[in-house]
DOFI-749640 format. One record per atom (N, C-alpha, C): y, x, z; residue in three letters. Coordinates in steps of 0.05 Angstrom, whole numbers, padded with zeros to 5 digits, always signed. Example, Ala and Ser with C-alpha at 12.3 -4.5 7.8 and 13.67 -1.06 7.14 Angstrom:
2
-00114+00264+00156ALA
-00090+00246+00156ALA
-00066+00264+00156ALA
-00045+00257+00142SER
-00021+00273+00143SER
+00001+00258+00157SER
END
This chain:
90
+01439+03264-01849UNK
+01432+03262-01876UNK
+01405+03242-01864UNK
+01389+03238-01850UNK
+01374+03233-01834UNK
+01373+03197-01835UNK
+01404+03199-01815UNK
+01417+03171-01807UNK
+01430+03160-01827UNK
+01435+03173-01842UNK
+01452+03155-01871UNK
+01436+03147-01885UNK
+01410+03158-01889UNK
+01382+03152-01911UNK
+01375+03125-01900UNK
+01378+03117-01874UNK
+01369+03092-01861UNK
+01387+03069-01854UNK
+01408+03078-01862UNK
+01433+03059-01863UNK
+01438+03035-01867UNK
+01424+03028-01895UNK
+01428+03014-01912UNK
+01396+03005-01927UNK
+01393+02983-01930UNK
+01371+02981-01942UNK
+01372+02974-01975UNK
+01356+02984-01991UNK
+01366+02989-02020UNK
+01351+02965-02033UNK
+01342+02948-02018UNK
+01322+02925-02025UNK
+01343+02902-02026UNK
+01365+02900-02027UNK
+01386+02881-02018UNK
+01385+02860-02051UNK
+01378+02872-02069UNK
+01378+02857-02088UNK
+01349+02832-02091UNK
+01332+02835-02078UNK
+01307+02823-02071UNK
+01306+02810-02059UNK
+01332+02803-02032UNK
+01340+02783-02010UNK
+01341+02759-02022UNK
+01332+02741-02007UNK
+01345+02716-02016UNK
+01342+02695-01978UNK
+01352+02672-01982UNK
+01363+02664-01955UNK
+01333+02654-01939UNK
+01306+02655-01953UNK
+01286+02650-01940UNK
+01272+02676-01931UNK
+01281+02698-01927UNK
+01275+02726-01923UNK
+01293+02744-01904UNK
+01285+02750-01880UNK
+01308+02769-01868UNK
+01295+02799-01871UNK
+01308+02824-01869UNK
+01300+02844-01869UNK
+01295+02853-01843UNK
+01272+02867-01836UNK
+01272+02876-01801UNK
+01279+02908-01804UNK
+01259+02914-01787UNK
+01253+02945-01786UNK
+01240+02952-01799UNK
+01248+02982-01809UNK
+01240+03001-01819UNK
+01206+03011-01813UNK
+01197+03007-01833UNK
+01165+03011-01824UNK
+01159+03043-01831UNK
+01165+03049-01849UNK
+01157+03082-01860UNK
+01184+03097-01873UNK
+01196+03111-01871UNK
+01210+03131-01877UNK
+01215+03160-01883UNK
+01220+03167-01902UNK
+01212+03198-01911UNK
+01235+03206-01923UNK
+01245+03231-01917UNK
+01270+03245-01926UNK
+01261+03277-01938UNK
+01262+03282-01964UNK
+01254+03307-01967UNK
+01283+03324-01967UNK
+01293+03342-01954UNK
+01315+03361-01957UNK
+01307+03385-01976UNK
+01336+03381-01999UNK
+01330+03404-02019UNK
+01351+03417-02016UNK
+01372+03414-02012UNK
+01393+03431-02002UNK
+01415+03428-01978UNK
+01431+03444-01968UNK
+01444+03431-01944UNK
+01470+03412-01961UNK
+01482+03398-01949UNK
+01499+03386-01946UNK
+01524+03380-01930UNK
+01547+03381-01935UNK
+01570+03370-01912UNK
+01579+03346-01909UNK
+01577+03330-01895UNK
+01582+03307-01894UNK
+01611+03300-01884UNK
+01624+03321-01889UNK
+01658+03317-01887UNK
+01671+03310-01913UNK
+01657+03306-01932UNK
+01665+03306-01961UNK
+01656+03283-01968UNK
+01655+03279-01994UNK
+01639+03255-02007UNK
+01614+03260-02015UNK
+01599+03240-02016UNK
+01568+03249-02015UNK
+01560+03213-02039UNK
+01538+03214-02051UNK
+01524+03187-02060UNK
+01503+03184-02054UNK
+01500+03165-02044UNK
+01479+03149-02033UNK
+01462+03127-02050UNK
+01452+03132-02072UNK
+01438+03120-02089UNK
+01411+03113-02089UNK
+01409+03084-02081UNK
+01383+03070-02072UNK
+01374+03049-02097UNK
+01352+03052-02099UNK
+01335+03042-02124UNK
+01313+03019-02111UNK
+01314+02989-02112UNK
+01293+02978-02101UNK
+01270+02972-02116UNK
+01249+02972-02110UNK
+01218+02972-02123UNK
+01216+02948-02125UNK
+01202+02935-02102UNK
+01188+02910-02094UNK
+01198+02898-02062UNK
+01188+02875-02062UNK
+01187+02861-02041UNK
+01159+02840-02046UNK
+01141+02843-02027UNK
+01116+02827-02035UNK
+01105+02831-02007UNK
+01095+02808-01998UNK
+01073+02810-01970UNK
+01083+02816-01949UNK
+01120+02806-01944UNK
+01130+02813-01922UNK
+01139+02844-01925UNK
+01134+02859-01940UNK
+01147+02888-01939UNK
+01159+02898-01965UNK
+01182+02909-01968UNK
+01193+02925-01986UNK
+01192+02952-01989UNK
+01190+02962-02012UNK
+01201+02985-02013UNK
+01222+02994-02033UNK
+01234+03020-02025UNK
+01256+03041-02049UNK
+01257+03053-02040UNK
+01268+03071-02061UNK
+01269+03103-02056UNK
+01301+03113-02071UNK
+01309+03130-02059UNK
+01330+03138-02066UNK
+01344+03165-02064UNK
+01372+03180-02068UNK
+01383+03210-02077UNK
+01403+03203-02064UNK
+01407+03235-02050UNK
+01438+03233-02036UNK
+01444+03262-02051UNK
+01468+03259-02064UNK
+01483+03275-02080UNK
+01507+03283-02073UNK
+01521+03304-02079UNK
+01547+03310-02076UNK
+01568+03307-02090UNK
+01595+03305-02087UNK
+01607+03296-02103UNK
+01603+03318-02133UNK
+01595+03340-02131UNK
+01593+03355-02154UNK
+01571+03356-02167UNK
+01558+03326-02165UNK
+01530+03321-02167UNK
+01500+03331-02171UNK
+01505+03354-02147UNK
+01479+03369-02135UNK
+01461+03346-02121UNK
+01439+03348-02122UNK
+01418+03334-02107UNK
+01420+03349-02083UNK
+01412+03336-02059UNK
+01415+03346-02032UNK
+01392+03337-02025UNK
+01378+03308-02024UNK
+01361+03303-02011UNK
+01349+03276-02035UNK
+01317+03277-02028UNK
+01305+03255-02035UNK
+01292+03236-02014UNK
+01288+03210-02015UNK
+01281+03194-01995UNK
+01274+03171-02004UNK
+01246+03162-01989UNK
+01234+03129-01984UNK
+01231+03120-01970UNK
+01228+03091-01972UNK
+01224+03072-01946UNK
+01219+03051-01957UNK
+01194+03042-01929UNK
+01182+03015-01932UNK
+01205+03000-01911UNK
+01200+02975-01913UNK
+01219+02951-01889UNK
+01204+02937-01884UNK
+01197+02920-01865UNK
+01187+02898-01861UNK
+01207+02878-01866UNK
+01197+02850-01875UNK
+01208+02828-01880UNK
+01194+02803-01871UNK
+01207+02788-01856UNK
+01196+02764-01844UNK
+01212+02742-01854UNK
+01193+02728-01868UNK
+01203+02695-01872UNK
+01230+02686-01843UNK
+01248+02668-01850UNK
+01275+02659-01836UNK
+01264+02630-01822UNK
+01251+02627-01799UNK
+01250+02600-01793UNK
+01278+02579-01798UNK
+01271+02561-01809UNK
+01295+02536-01809UNK
+01298+02520-01788UNK
+01321+02511-01776UNK
+01321+02506-01755UNK
+01323+02471-01761UNK
+01314+02451-01741UNK
+01314+02423-01751UNK
+01342+02415-01757UNK
+01366+02431-01750UNK
+01391+02419-01737UNK
+01398+02434-01775UNK
+01393+02458-01778UNK
+01399+02465-01807UNK
+01389+02447-01833UNK
+01373+02434-01828UNK
+01358+02421-01860UNK
+01343+02438-01871UNK
+01342+02427-01899UNK
+01337+02449-01920UNK
+01362+02456-01932UNK
+01351+02483-01951UNK
+01373+02481-01966UNK
+01365+02485-01997UNK
END
């Protein structure tokens, strides 16, 4: 469950071509109940903000029957993308 909670960034709606998501700065998972991963699970990620080169989102992991299995929050590093001279401006 820890790996699943770090697979995707919940900050995708904030991303544009000038910023690139980098590594995770801080990642916390609260395990509420055991979960089996040989069945369907829902990873629901909610973006909160991207500012100053950092982004934060939170989320939950629930099973098919709607039972909350874990909660999470993550802070991710963002860096401004360098434009190469051959790319020009967009």
